[in-house]
C-alpha positions in Angstrom: -0.6 29.1 0.0 0.8 25.5 0.3 4.6 25.2 1.6 6.3 22.4 0.3 8.5 19.8 2.1 10.9 17.7 -0.5 11.8 14.5 0.8 15.1 12.7 -0.5 17.0 9.6 0.9 20.7 8.6 0.4 23.1 6.0 1.1 20.7 3.0 0.5 17.6 1.7 -0.5 14.7 1.0 2.0 15.7 3.0 4.9 11.9 4.0 5.2 11.3 7.2 2.8 7.7 6.5 2.4 7.1 5.4 6.0 8.9 9.2 7.5 6.9 11.4 5.0 3.7 9.4 6.1 4.5 10.3 9.8 5.3 13.8 9.1 2.5 14.1 7.7 0.7 12.9 10.7 2.5 15.3 12.8 1.2 18.0 10.8 -2.1 16.9 10.9 -1.7 16.5 14.6 -1.3 20.3 14.6 -4.3 20.7 12.8 -2.9 21.8 9.1 -4.1 20.3 6.2 -1.2 18.1 4.3 -1.0 16.0 0.9 1.4 13.5 0.4 2.8 12.8 -3.3 5.4 10.9 -4.2 7.8 10.9 -7.9 8.9 7.6 -8.7 11.8 7.7 -11.2 11.6 4.2 -13.0 10.7 4.8 -16.9 7.3 2.4 -16.2 3.8 4.6 -17.0 2.6 3.1 -13.2 3.7 0.1 -11.5 0.8 -2.5 -12.8 3.0 -4.4 -14.8 5.8 -4.6 -12.3 6.4 -7.9 -10.5 5.8 -8.0 -6.7 9.0 -9.7 -6.3 11.0 -6.7 -7.7 8.7 -3.5 -6.5 6.1 -4.8 -3.8 2.7 -4.0 -3.5 1.0 -2.1 -6.3 -1.4 0.0 -4.3 -4.8 1.6 -5.6 -6.9 4.2 -5.7 -10.3 5.2 -5.7 -10.3 6.7 -8.8 -8.2 3.8 -10.5 -4.7 4.7 -10.7 -2.0 1.7 -9.8 0.5 3.6 -7.7 3.7 3.0 -5.2 2.6 1.2 -1.8 4.1 4.6 0.0 1.4 6.4 -0.9 -0.5 2.6 0.8 1.5 4.6 4.1 0.1 8.0 3.0 -3.5 7.1 3.6 -2.9 4.6 6.6 -1.1 7.3 8.7 -3.4 10.3 7.4 -6.7 9.1 6.5 -6.6 11.4 3.3 -7.4 9.2 0.1 -4.3 8.8 -2.3 -5.5 9.9 -6.0 -3.9 9.6 -9.8 -2.1 13.2 -9.0 -0.5 11.5 -6.5 2.0 10.1 -7.9 3.8 10.4 -11.1 6.6 8.2 -12.9 9.5 9.1 -15.6 7.4 6.9 -17.7 4.3 9.0 -17.4 6.4 12.2 -17.9 8.3 11.0 -20.9 4.8 9.4 -22.3 2.9 13.2 -21.8 5.7 14.9 -23.6 6.1 12.4 -26.4 2.3 13.2 -26.9 3.1 16.7 -27.1 5.7 16.7 -29.1 3.8 14.3 -31.9 0.8 16.8 -31.8 3.3 19.7 -32.3 2.8 21.8 -29.5 6.2 22.7 -28.6 6.2 24.5 -32.0 9.1 23.2 -33.7 11.5 23.4 -30.2 14.2 20.7 -29.7 12.6 18.7 -27.0 15.2 18.2 -24.0 15.2 17.4 -20.6 16.0 20.8 -19.1 13.4 22.7 -19.7 10.7 20.7 -21.1 10.9 17.3 -18.8 11.6 19.7 -15.4 9.0 21.7 -16.4 6.7 19.0 -16.6 7.7 17.6 -13.2 7.6 21.2 -11.6 4.2 21.6 -13.2 2.7 18.2 -11.7 4.2 18.7 -8.4 2.3 22.5 -7.8 -1.1 21.3 -9.0 -3.9 21.0 -7.6 -2.5 22.1 -4.3 -5.0 24.7 -3.1 -6.2 24.7 0.3 -3.6 22.6 1.5 -1.3 24.4 4.0 1.4 21.5 3.2 2.4 19.2 0.3 5.4 16.6 1.0 6.8 15.7 -2.3 8.6 12.6 -1.7 11.2 11.6 -4.8 12.0 8.2 -5.0 15.4 6.3 -5.1 18.8 7.6 -3.7 20.5 10.2 -4.6 23.3 9.8 -7.2 20.7 7.4 -9.3 21.0 8.1 -12.7 17.2 8.5 -13.4 16.4 10.3 -10.4 18.6 13.5 -11.9 15.9 15.4 -13.5 13.4 14.9 -10.7 16.2 16.4 -8.0 17.5 19.1 -10.7 13.3 19.7 -10.6 13.3 20.3 -7.2 16.1 22.5 -7.0 14.4 24.6 -9.4 11.3 24.6 -7.6 13.8 26.1 -4.9 14.3 29.3 -6.8 10.4 29.5 -8.2 8.7 29.2 -5.4 7.9 31.8 -3.1 10.8 32.5 -0.5 10.2 30.8 2.9 7.5 28.4 1.0 9.9 25.5 0.9 12.5 23.4 2.4 14.8 19.8 1.7 14.3 16.8 4.0 17.2 14.6 3.5 16.9 11.0 5.0 20.3 9.3 5.2 21.7 5.9 6.8 24.7 5.7 9.7 25.8 2.3 10.1 27.5 0.9 13.0 30.8 -0.7 12.2 31.3 -3.8 14.7 34.8 -3.8 14.5 35.3 -0.1 15.3 33.0 -0.2 17.3 31.4 2.9 16.4 28.5 4.5 14.2 29.9 5.9 11.4 29.1 9.4 9.9 30.9 9.1 6.6 28.3 7.7 4.6 25.8 10.2 5.5 28.1 12.8 4.8 29.3 11.9 0.8 25.2 11.3 0.4 24.8 15.1 1.4 28.0 16.2 -0.9 26.2 14.2 -3.7 23.1 16.2 -2.9 24.9 19.9 -2.6 26.5 19.4 -5.9 23.1 19.2 -7.6 22.6 22.6 -6.0 20.0 20.8 -2.8 21.2 21.8 0.5 19.1 19.9 3.2 17.2 22.0 6.1 16.7 18.9 8.1 18.7 15.7 8.2 16.7 12.9 9.4 19.3 9.4 10.2 18.3 6.3 10.4 20.4 3.7 12.9 19.8 1.0 14.5 21.2 2.6 18.3 21.3 6.3 20.0 23.3 8.5 18.2 25.8 10.1 20.2 25.9 14.1 20.5 29.6 14.4 19.0 28.3 12.2 15.8 25.4 14.9 15.6 27.8 17.4 16.0 30.1 15.8 13.3 27.4 15.6 10.6 25.6 19.0 11.2 29.7 20.2 10.8 30.2 18.5 7.6 26.6 18.2 6.1 25.9 22.3 6.7 23.2 21.9 8.9 22.0 23.2 11.9 22.8 20.7 14.9 19.3 21.2 16.5 17.9 19.8 12.8 19.9 16.6 12.6 17.1 14.1 13.5 17.6 10.8 14.8 15.2 8.0 13.9 15.7 4.6 15.5 14.4 1.7 14.9 10.8 1.4 16.1 9.1 -1.6 17.5 6.1 -1.1 15.0 5.9 1.2 12.5 2.7 2.9 14.5 5.4 4.0 16.8 7.2 6.2 14.3 5.0 9.2 15.0 5.6 9.5 18.2 9.4 8.6 18.2 9.7 11.3 15.2 7.9 14.0 17.7 10.2 13.1 20.4 13.2 13.7 18.6 11.6 17.3 17.4 11.2 16.5 13.5 8.2 18.3 13.3 9.1 21.2 15.4 12.7 21.3 13.2 10.3 21.6 9.9 8.3 24.3 11.5 11.3 26.2 12.6 12.9 25.5 9.3 9.6 27.4 7.6 10.4 30.2 10.6 6.4 29.6 12.0 6.7 30.5 15.3 4.8 29.8 17.9 3.8 26.6 15.9 0.0 25.5 17.1 0.5 22.4 20.1 -0.3 19.0 18.8 -2.5 16.6 19.8 -1.1 13.2 19.9 -3.6 11.2 21.5 -4.6 9.3 18.6 -1.0 8.0 18.0 -0.7 7.4 21.9 -3.5 5.0 22.0 -3.0 3.1 18.7 0.8 2.5 20.2 -0.6 1.4 23.7 -3.2 -1.1 22.1 0.0 -2.5 19.9 2.1 -3.3 22.0 0.0 -4.3 25.4 -2.5 -7.0 23.5 -4.7 -9.5 25.8 -4.4 -12.2 24.1 -3.0 -13.5 20.7 -4.0 -15.1 17.2 -2.5 -16.7 14.6 -3.6 -16.0 10.7 -2.1 -18.3 7.7 -1.5 -16.4 4.5 -1.7 -18.9 2.0 0.6 -17.0 -0.5 2.8 -17.3 -3.9 5.0 -14.3 -3.1 5.5 -14.8 0.8 9.4 -14.6 0.1 9.0 -10.7 -0.2 6.5 -9.3 2.5 6.0 -6.0 0.5 4.4 -7.7 -1.9 1.3 -7.9 1.0 2.4 -4.8 2.6 -1.2 -3.4 2.8 -2.9 -6.7 3.8 -0.1 -7.1 6.4 -1.3 -4.0 8.3 -5.0 -4.3 7.6 -4.5 -7.9 9.5 -2.2 -5.6 12.3 -5.9 -2.9 12.4 -7.9 -6.2 13.3 -5.6 -7.0 16.3 -5.8 -3.5 17.3 -9.3 -3.2 17.0 -10.1 -6.9 18.9 -7.2 -5.8 21.5 -5.0 -9.0 20.2 -1.7 -9.7 18.4 -1.7 -11.2 15.6 0.9 -13.2 14.8 1.2 -14.3 10.3 2.3 -18.1 9.7 3.3 -17.7 5.9 2.9 -20.2 3.8 3.7 -20.4 0.3 0.9 -21.9 -1.8 2.9 -24.3 -3.4 3.6 -27.0 -1.2 0.3 -28.2 -0.7 0.8 -29.1 -4.5 2.8 -32.4 -2.6 2.0 -32.1 0.6 -1.1 -32.4 3.4 -2.3 -28.8 4.3 -3.1 -30.0 7.8 0.4 -30.0 8.3 0.8 -26.1 8.3 -2.7 -25.6 8.7 -4.3 -27.6 11.4 -2.7 -25.1 14.4 -4.0 -22.2 12.8 -6.9 -20.0 14.0 -7.6 -18.8 10.4 -6.8 -19.1 6.9 -6.1 -15.8 4.2 -5.8 -16.4 0.7 -5.0 -12.9 -0.7 -4.9 -11.9 -4.6 -2.3 -13.1 -7.2 -1.6 -13.5 -10.9 -1.1 -16.9 -12.7 -1.8 -20.5 -12.6 1.4 -21.1 -10.7 -0.1 -22.0 -6.7 -3.7 -21.7 -7.5 -4.2 -25.6 -6.8 -2.5 -25.4 -3.5 -5.3 -22.1 -3.0 -7.9 -24.5 -3.8 -6.6 -26.8 -1.3 -6.3 -24.3 1.2 -9.8 -22.9 1.2 -11.1 -26.8 0.9 -9.3 -27.5 4.2 -10.7 -24.6 5.4 -14.3 -25.3 4.4 -14.0 -28.8 5.5 -12.3 -28.2 9.2 -14.7 -24.6 9.7 -11.5 -22.8 10.4 -12.1 -18.9 9.3 -11.5 -18.2 5.8 -11.0 -14.6 4.3 -10.5 -15.3 0.5 -9.4 -11.5 -1.3 -9.7 -11.4 -4.9 -8.0 -14.5 -6.7 -8.4 -16.0 -2.9 -12.3 -15.7 -3.5 -11.9 -17.2 -7.4 -10.0 -20.5 -5.9 -13.1 -20.7 -2.9 -15.4 -20.6 -6.0 -13.3 -23.2 -7.6 -13.6 -25.5 -5.1 -17.1 -25.3 -4.3 -17.5 -25.5 -8.1 -15.4 -29.1 -8.4 -15.8 -30.6 -4.7 -19.8 -29.3 -3.9 -21.2 -28.7 -6.9 -19.8 -31.7 -9.2 -18.6 -29.6 -11.8 -15.5 -31.8 -13.7 -13.0 -29.7 -14.5 -14.1 -26.3 -13.1 -11.2 -23.7 -13.8 -9.9 -20.4 -14.8 -9.1 -19.2 -18.4 -6.7 -17.5 -17.0 -4.6 -20.9 -16.6 -5.6 -21.7 -20.6 -8.5 -22.4 -22.5 -10.8 -24.7 -20.3 -14.4 -26.1 -20.9 -15.9 -25.2 -17.7 -14.3 -21.6 -17.2 -16.1 -20.7 -13.8 -13.9 -17.9 -13.7 -13.4 -16.2 -16.6 -11.9 -13.2 -18.4 -14.1 -10.2 -18.3 -14.4 -8.1 -21.4 -16.7 -5.1 -20.9 -18.4 -3.8 -17.9 -19.8 -0.7 -16.4 -18.2 1.5 -14.3 -21.1 4.5 -13.4 -22.8 4.7 -16.3 -20.0 4.4 -18.8 -19.3 0.8 -20.3 -15.4 0.0 -20.1 -14.2 -2.7 -22.9 -11.1 -5.1 -23.0 -9.5 -7.4 -25.1 -7.8 -10.6 -24.4 -5.2 -9.5 -26.8 -4.4 -6.0 -25.7 -2.4 -4.1 -23.2 -2.0 -5.4 -19.6 -0.9 -1.7 -18.1 -4.0 -0.4 -16.3 -6.8 -2.5 -18.5 -8.0 -4.4 -15.1 -11.3 -3.4 -13.2 -9.7 -0.9 -11.0 -10.7 2.0 -8.4 -13.8 1.6 -6.4 -17.1 0.5 -7.3 -20.5 0.4 -5.5 -22.4 -3.0 -5.0 -25.4 -3.8 -3.1 -24.8 -6.9 -0.6 -28.0 -9.1 0.3 -29.6 -8.0 3.7 -29.4 -10.8 6.7 -26.0 -12.1 5.0 -23.1 -12.8 7.3 -21.1 -9.6 5.3 -23.7 -7.0 5.0 -23.9 -7.4 9.0 -20.1 -7.3 9.4 -20.7 -3.8 7.5 -23.8 -2.7 8.5 -25.3 -1.3 5.7 -26.4 -3.0 2.5 -24.4 -0.6 0.3 -20.5 -0.2 0.3 -17.9 0.5 -2.0 -14.5 -1.2 -2.3 -11.5 -0.9 -4.4 -10.6 -3.6 -7.1 -7.8 -4.5 -9.2 -8.3 -7.8 -11.4 -8.6 -9.0 -14.9 -10.8 -12.2 -13.9 -14.0 -12.8 -12.7 -16.7 -15.4 -11.4 -18.7 -16.6 -14.9 -22.3 -15.6 -13.7 -23.4 -18.3 -15.8 -22.6 -20.5 -12.6 -24.3 -19.0 -10.3 -27.4 -21.0 -9.8 -25.7 -24.0 -9.9 -23.2 -23.3 -6.9 -26.0 -21.6 -5.5 -27.7 -24.8 -5.2 -24.4 -26.4 -3.8 -24.8 -24.1 -0.7 -22.4 -20.9 -1.7 -24.1 -17.7 -0.9 -23.5 -15.3 -3.4 -24.2 -11.8 -0.7 -22.8 -9.2 -2.8 -22.9 -8.9 -7.2 -22.8 -5.6 -9.2 -25.4 -3.0 -9.5 -26.0 -4.6 -12.4 -26.3 -8.1 -11.2 -23.7 -9.8 -13.7 -20.5 -9.8 -11.4 -20.5 -11.4 -8.4 -18.3 -9.3 -5.8 -18.8 -11.4 -2.3 -19.6 -14.9 -1.7 -19.9 -17.4 1.8 -21.4 -20.1 3.4 -24.0 -19.9 5.7 -23.5 -19.3 9.5 -25.1 -22.8 10.2 -22.8 -24.2 7.9 -19.3 -22.9 8.6 -18.5 -20.0 11.4 -17.4 -17.4 8.9 -16.1 -18.0 5.3 -16.1 -14.8 3.3 -14.7 -14.3 -0.8 -14.3 -10.7 -2.0 -13.4 -9.9 -5.4 -12.4 -6.3 -4.1 -9.2 -5.2 -1.7 -10.8 -4.2 1.5 -7.3 -4.1 2.7 -6.6 -0.5 0.8 -8.9 1.5 3.0 -8.0 -0.1 6.6 -6.3 2.6 8.7 -4.8 1.9 12.6 -7.2 4.1 13.9 -10.5 3.2 11.6 -9.3 -0.9 11.0 -11.8 -2.1 8.0 -14.7 -4.1 9.4 -14.0 -7.3 7.4 -10.6 -7.7 9.1 -12.2 -6.7 12.6 -14.5 -9.3 11.8 -12.0 -11.8 11.0 -9.8 -11.5 13.7 -12.9 -11.4 15.8 -13.6 -15.3 14.6 -10.0 -16.1 14.7 -10.7 -15.5 18.3 -13.4 -17.4 19.0 -11.4 -20.3 16.5 -8.5 -20.0 19.2 -10.7 -20.9 21.8 -11.7 -24.2 20.2 -8.3 -25.5 19.2 
């Protein structure tokens, strides 16, 4: 039978609940337990698919096509377990399901209320599909005290009574600020946060306290006393140099042991921390460094590219180098020469994105990388912009554009209205809903034998995750190939281009992919494309 750990946050947002949950999952796995992580999000959107990256950060996509919170990326990277549709739910989806049932008459005339109908729906989601797991870690988004989070807090309070005795605990992540004028860390914000939680009926079993410096024993004793938590269960969570230091840091502070103690598990299996020790060692002891320019349109909020950043770090781990990131807003290339920003970098990466803004700059970045023979990695939109560069500047297709930018006579990139998913035909309309209507999730596709990308993967059949609404138009494939562009991967039916590249005698490393390989990269299993890209950047750094 699964044991449940409910993880809440207090004082301020962005404390790292998702990272703490992922690290705890990794620690429990290191002790031999089978772990599942789930996220409850209080916002009214059905999913984050229609939310701006500026507000929400990255939208993480699972194999089964769910658009989810970016914390699920942390879960996957730290545990290696692929997340799925049922690992993330929002208030919007809960209410959508309830209203559908009410319209259908499922409630038999009952007045539909937050308690019990909404809370029952949340509890049913939390408990569903957990057979075979030793621990289920459930993170509640937002901060205790948020009005929209109340149904979720009430639900996990009820679950404390519904579940068998000693089968669930509550872990609260809080913040301890340093007040420079007073010269001390202050416990009061955490005290108020826990008081708010207790007023709902939830008593934390473990208190994980974020701070930027060591928490003195007296302050820990004070927190334990006023928050009604055992003193040894007050665990400090200090700032780390790398997120991949966090599992080891939390283990040294005794977080995993306190969780097991709260469940009464004694003796506990000994942890095998060798993997995390090795990763931390590689991160902090690189044998060199490379600089990668990320030419994007959401660069003011780095969380918009969270998985991408981590995949580049993983590529560095695989090659034993530190990866320095040079963030470049693509719009600057509309008025400035790309050489000013890109001449001294070792690789150029153009990531995914939506809309016309910044697209001209991304095309110029692809042109510069092609002409200067700098390793180029185009992902999703970045691949499409590389194709537009080839269409305009090599194939001579005047006016080559994307229908995403408006009406065009030369839609080299066009809106996709139907495609095959397995044996099922998926269809969309240009005027239809935006949410959940893209090509989403894992799709298999073959690679051309002998191509650069096939050699990197070491195989000719791969499956990768997609999230996009527009495709390179197959009608232009022949013209582009005559101009030198190689279509090295197509969908199984041969209608949708998946990967493009230039021959190795033309360019040392130039690859575009329609999918998002960063979503499947792990620190202990770096994605081969990112490992190869960083390796190519290392070669470039020797030439500069």
